[in-house]
C-alpha positions in Angstrom: 39.9 -44.2 64.5 41.5 -40.9 62.8 39.0 -38.2 62.2 37.8 -37.7 58.9 37.1 -34.0 59.0 41.3 -33.3 57.8 40.3 -35.7 54.9 37.4 -33.8 53.8 39.4 -30.8 54.0 41.7 -32.3 51.2 39.1 -33.7 48.8 37.5 -30.3 49.2 41.1 -28.7 48.1 41.6 -31.6 44.8 41.0 -29.8 42.0 37.9 -30.1 40.0 37.9 -31.8 36.7 36.0 -33.6 34.2 38.5 -35.2 31.7 41.9 -37.0 32.5 43.6 -34.6 30.5 42.9 -31.6 32.8 44.5 -33.0 35.4 48.4 -33.2 36.3 48.9 -37.4 36.6 46.2 -37.5 34.1 43.4 -39.4 36.4 39.8 -37.4 36.6 37.6 -39.2 39.0 35.5 -39.0 42.4 38.1 -39.3 45.5 35.6 -41.3 47.9 32.1 -40.7 48.1 31.3 -37.3 46.9 29.5 -36.7 43.6 31.7 -34.1 42.0 35.2 -35.3 39.8 38.7 -34.4 40.9 41.8 -35.0 40.0 42.8 -37.6 42.1 45.8 -37.1 44.7 49.2 -37.4 43.3 50.1 -41.5 42.7 46.5 -42.2 42.7 45.0 -43.7 39.4 41.2 -44.3 39.0 38.9 -47.5 38.1 36.0 -47.8 36.8 32.9 -49.2 38.8 28.9 -48.8 37.6 30.0 -46.2 34.9 31.7 -44.4 37.0 35.5 -43.3 37.7 36.6 -43.5 41.3 40.3 -42.6 42.2 42.3 -45.4 44.1 45.0 -46.4 46.1 43.5 -44.1 48.6 45.0 -44.0 51.9 43.4 -45.0 55.2 40.6 -43.3 56.5 39.6 -41.5 53.1 35.9 -42.6 51.9 35.9 -45.2 49.3 33.0 -47.0 47.6 34.6 -50.3 48.2 38.4 -52.1 48.3 39.6 -51.4 45.1 39.4 -47.6 45.9 41.7 -48.5 48.9 45.8 -49.1 48.8 45.2 -51.8 51.5 42.0 -53.4 49.9 39.8 -53.0 52.5 36.9 -50.6 52.5 33.9 -50.8 55.1 32.0 -48.6 58.1 34.1 -47.7 60.6 31.9 -48.7 63.3 28.4 -47.0 63.3 25.8 -48.0 61.0 25.2 -44.4 59.5 29.2 -43.6 58.7 30.2 -43.7 55.1 32.6 -46.8 54.6 36.5 -45.8 54.8 39.6 -47.4 53.9 39.9 -49.1 57.3 43.4 -48.5 59.1 43.8 -51.7 59.8 43.7 -53.3 56.6 41.0 -55.8 58.0 37.0 -55.8 58.0 34.6 -58.2 58.7 31.1 -59.1 57.7 28.4 -58.4 60.1 25.4 -60.7 59.4 22.7 -58.8 61.4 23.0 -55.5 59.3 24.8 -57.0 56.3 27.8 -54.9 56.2 31.3 -54.9 56.5 32.7 -53.1 59.0 36.4 -52.3 59.7 37.9 -54.2 62.6 40.9 -53.9 64.5 39.8 -50.1 65.8 41.8 -48.0 68.2 40.3 -47.8 71.8 37.4 -45.6 72.1 36.5 -45.9 68.0 33.1 -46.5 67.6 32.3 -50.5 67.3 29.4 -53.0 66.8 30.9 -55.8 67.9 34.2 -57.1 69.7 35.9 -58.0 66.5 35.7 -54.4 65.5 38.3 -53.4 68.1 42.1 -54.1 68.5 41.5 -55.2 72.5 38.9 -57.3 70.9 36.5 -55.6 73.6 33.9 -53.3 72.4 31.6 -52.0 75.2 28.4 -49.7 74.7 29.3 -49.2 71.1 32.9 -48.3 71.9 36.1 -49.7 71.7 37.8 -50.2 75.5 41.1 -49.7 75.9 41.5 -52.7 78.0 41.4 -56.3 76.4 38.8 -58.7 77.4 40.3 -60.9 80.1 40.4 -64.7 80.1 37.2 -65.5 82.3 34.9 -63.5 80.3 36.3 -64.2 77.0 35.9 -67.9 77.8 32.4 -67.4 79.3 31.5 -65.6 75.8 32.7 -68.7 74.0 30.5 -70.9 76.4 27.7 -69.1 75.8 28.1 -69.1 71.9 28.5 -72.7 71.6 25.1 -73.5 74.2 23.4 -71.0 72.1 24.1 -73.7 68.9 24.0 -76.5 70.4 20.3 -75.0 71.5 19.8 -73.9 67.8 20.2 -77.3 66.7 18.3 -78.9 69.2 15.4 -76.9 68.1 15.6 -77.9 64.5 15.7 -81.7 65.1 12.6 -81.0 67.7 11.1 -79.4 64.4 12.0 -82.4 61.8 10.7 -84.6 64.1 7.6 -83.2 65.0 7.1 -82.7 61.4 7.4 -86.6 60.4 4.6 -87.4 62.9 
């Protein structure tokens, strides 16, 4: 995943504004998550979310509030739970039930990740996308373990139901 420092510099260079008429393209909004209004980057419009104007059609890697703010429609956390959502470089996201958050998927090797779905190689090791794709045996073993877990879960539920009927 790309470094967001250059994007933060670009956002700081945007002209501050309070009204659309103060901007060359006539669009004043929040470019990402910052609190101050600025003229939206050239060619980007604004949309209203929770009574505030936000810039839309932002490029990959820019901070965002939701998918409407991104050109590719995908706004999610880049891999670590502490990071602000960005416009996902892959244009894809997945939902993780354990954290109840959306994360970008298909991230480049060495990018932060929460699970295999977050990596282009489908291989997240110790919070980083591995440059090596997960090999066949380990991928199959993982699938088998998931199936066994689901079966055990069903058996447990059935046992609980049978126990409560007595």
